[in-house]
C-alpha positions as CSV (number, residue, x, y, z in Angstrom):
1,M,-0.1,0.0,0.0
2,R,2.9,2.3,0.4
3,R,2.7,2.7,-3.4
4,F,-0.8,4.4,-3.1
5,A,-0.4,8.2,-2.8
6,T,-2.5,9.7,-0.2
7,G,-3.1,13.1,1.7
8,V,-2.2,13.4,5.2
9,A,-4.5,14.1,8.2
10,I,-4.7,14.3,12.0
11,V,-7.7,12.8,13.5
12,T,-8.6,14.2,16.8
13,T,-11.2,13.0,19.6
14,S,-12.1,13.7,23.2
15,L,-13.6,11.9,25.8
16,D,-14.3,13.1,29.5
17,G,-11.9,16.2,29.0
18,R,-9.1,14.0,27.6
19,I,-8.0,15.1,24.0
20,H,-6.1,12.8,21.9
21,G,-4.8,13.2,18.1
22,F,-2.9,10.9,15.8
23,T,-1.6,11.0,12.3
24,V,-3.5,9.2,9.6
25,N,-3.8,8.4,5.8
26,A,-6.7,6.0,6.2
27,F,-9.4,8.4,5.4
28,A,-12.0,8.8,2.7
29,G,-15.1,10.4,1.7
30,V,-18.1,8.0,1.6
31,S,-21.2,10.0,0.7
32,A,-22.1,13.7,-0.1
33,S,-25.6,13.1,0.8
34,P,-25.8,12.6,3.8
35,P,-22.2,13.9,4.2
36,T,-20.3,10.9,5.5
37,V,-16.5,10.0,5.7
38,L,-14.7,7.1,7.1
39,I,-11.5,6.4,9.1
40,C,-9.8,3.1,9.9
41,V,-8.3,2.9,13.3
42,N,-6.1,-0.1,14.6
43,R,-7.9,-1.6,17.6
44,I,-4.7,-1.6,19.6
45,A,-4.2,2.1,18.9
46,T,-4.6,4.4,22.0
47,A,-7.3,6.4,20.0
48,H,-9.6,3.4,19.3
49,P,-11.4,3.1,22.7
50,L,-11.6,6.9,22.9
51,I,-13.4,7.2,19.3
52,A,-15.5,4.1,20.2
53,A,-16.7,5.5,23.6
54,S,-17.0,9.2,22.6
55,Q,-18.6,8.3,19.2
56,R,-16.8,11.5,17.8
57,F,-13.9,12.4,15.7
58,C,-12.7,15.2,13.5
59,V,-10.4,14.8,10.6
60,N,-7.8,17.7,10.1
61,V,-6.3,17.4,6.6
62,L,-3.0,18.8,6.4
63,A,-1.4,21.5,4.1
64,L,2.2,21.1,2.7
65,D,3.5,23.5,5.3
66,Q,2.4,21.2,8.3
67,R,4.7,18.3,7.9
68,R,6.2,18.9,11.5
69,L,2.7,18.7,12.8
70,A,2.2,15.3,11.0
71,E,5.5,14.1,12.4
72,R,4.5,15.4,16.0
73,F,1.1,13.4,15.9
74,A,2.7,10.3,14.4
75,G,4.7,9.6,17.5
76,G,6.0,10.5,20.9
77,E,3.9,11.0,23.9
78,P,0.2,11.5,23.1
79,R,-0.3,14.0,26.1
80,S,2.1,16.4,24.8
81,R,1.1,16.3,21.2
82,F,-1.2,19.3,21.6
83,E,1.3,21.5,23.5
84,G,1.5,24.9,21.8
85,V,-0.7,23.8,19.0
86,P,-3.8,26.1,18.6
87,Y,-7.3,24.4,18.4
88,R,-10.8,25.2,19.0
89,I,-13.5,22.5,20.0
90,G,-15.8,21.6,17.2
91,P,-19.7,20.8,17.4
92,S,-18.9,17.2,17.9
93,G,-16.6,18.0,21.0
94,S,-13.3,17.2,18.9
95,P,-10.5,19.5,18.6
96,I,-10.2,21.3,15.2
97,L,-6.7,22.2,14.6
98,E,-6.2,25.9,13.4
99,G,-4.4,26.3,10.1
100,T,-5.1,23.1,8.5
101,L,-6.3,22.6,4.9
102,A,-9.5,21.4,5.7
103,H,-11.5,19.7,8.6
104,V,-14.5,17.5,9.0
105,D,-15.9,17.2,12.3
106,C,-18.1,14.1,12.8
107,R,-20.4,11.8,14.9
108,V,-19.9,8.3,14.5
109,T,-22.9,6.6,12.6
110,E,-21.5,3.1,12.3
111,E,-18.5,0.8,13.2
112,L,-17.3,-2.1,11.1
113,T,-14.8,-4.6,12.0
114,A,-11.9,-5.3,9.3
115,S,-9.3,-7.6,10.5
116,T,-7.1,-5.6,13.2
117,H,-9.1,-2.3,12.5
118,T,-12.3,-0.7,12.9
119,I,-13.7,1.6,10.3
120,F,-15.6,4.2,11.8
121,L,-18.3,6.0,9.7
122,G,-18.9,9.6,10.6
123,H,-21.7,11.9,9.7
124,V,-20.3,15.3,9.1
125,L,-21.5,17.9,11.5
126,D,-19.1,20.7,10.5
127,A,-16.6,21.3,7.8
128,G,-14.4,24.1,6.5
129,S,-11.2,24.5,4.3
130,R,-8.7,27.2,3.1
131,D,-6.7,27.4,-0.2
132,A,-3.2,25.9,0.3
133,P,-1.2,23.0,-1.4
134,P,-1.8,19.8,0.3
135,L,0.6,17.5,2.1
136,G,1.0,14.1,0.5
137,Y,2.4,10.7,1.4
138,F,4.1,8.3,-0.9
139,N,6.4,5.3,-0.5
140,R,6.9,6.2,3.2
141,E,7.8,9.7,2.6
142,Y,5.9,13.2,2.7
143,R,5.6,14.7,-0.6
144,D,4.6,17.9,-2.3
145,F,1.8,16.8,-4.5
146,A,1.0,20.5,-5.6
147,L,1.4,21.7,-9.2
148,R,0.6,24.9,-10.6
149,P,-2.2,24.4,-13.4
150,D,0.3,25.3,-16.1
151,Q,2.6,22.6,-14.9
152,D,0.2,19.8,-14.8
153,P,0.2,17.8,-18.0
154,L,-3.0,15.8,-17.0
155,R,-5.1,18.6,-15.9
156,Q,-8.1,19.4,-18.3
157,P,-9.2,23.1,-18.6
158,R,-12.4,23.8,-17.0
159,D,-15.0,26.4,-17.7
160,D,-14.3,28.4,-14.6
161,D,-10.5,28.7,-15.5
162,A,-11.3,32.0,-17.2
């Protein structure tokens, strides 16, 4: 799977005043109506019981300039990951990290078991975005996937390009 290029996100959640966040690339949109996304979480991960019990999570999609944030939330002591990181609490009660490329704040609607992981389906309660290049991940390395439109040989012109 390391040959599949993906974006990078930090999933956050909270339970009984305890916040937690971790870096992921197992995130996908499921449906636009109703707005639904999914995340896959290993059942032995610290975050798993927190999401399962709280029934909420927020996916914070990272911009290219947030690589250090991705690395910070990928390892180290979970309690110190949020130190100095600005965030606000979203409608679900989960932290929304400031300055991310996008966020989707969700309430869990369904849990599916898949081998060692749980697939959490989330109904989107709140979403937001900003314009910036995305942080990518491919072959175990962070990548810059952004190309200016004039650099992209695969891009087809659109009507709104005028």
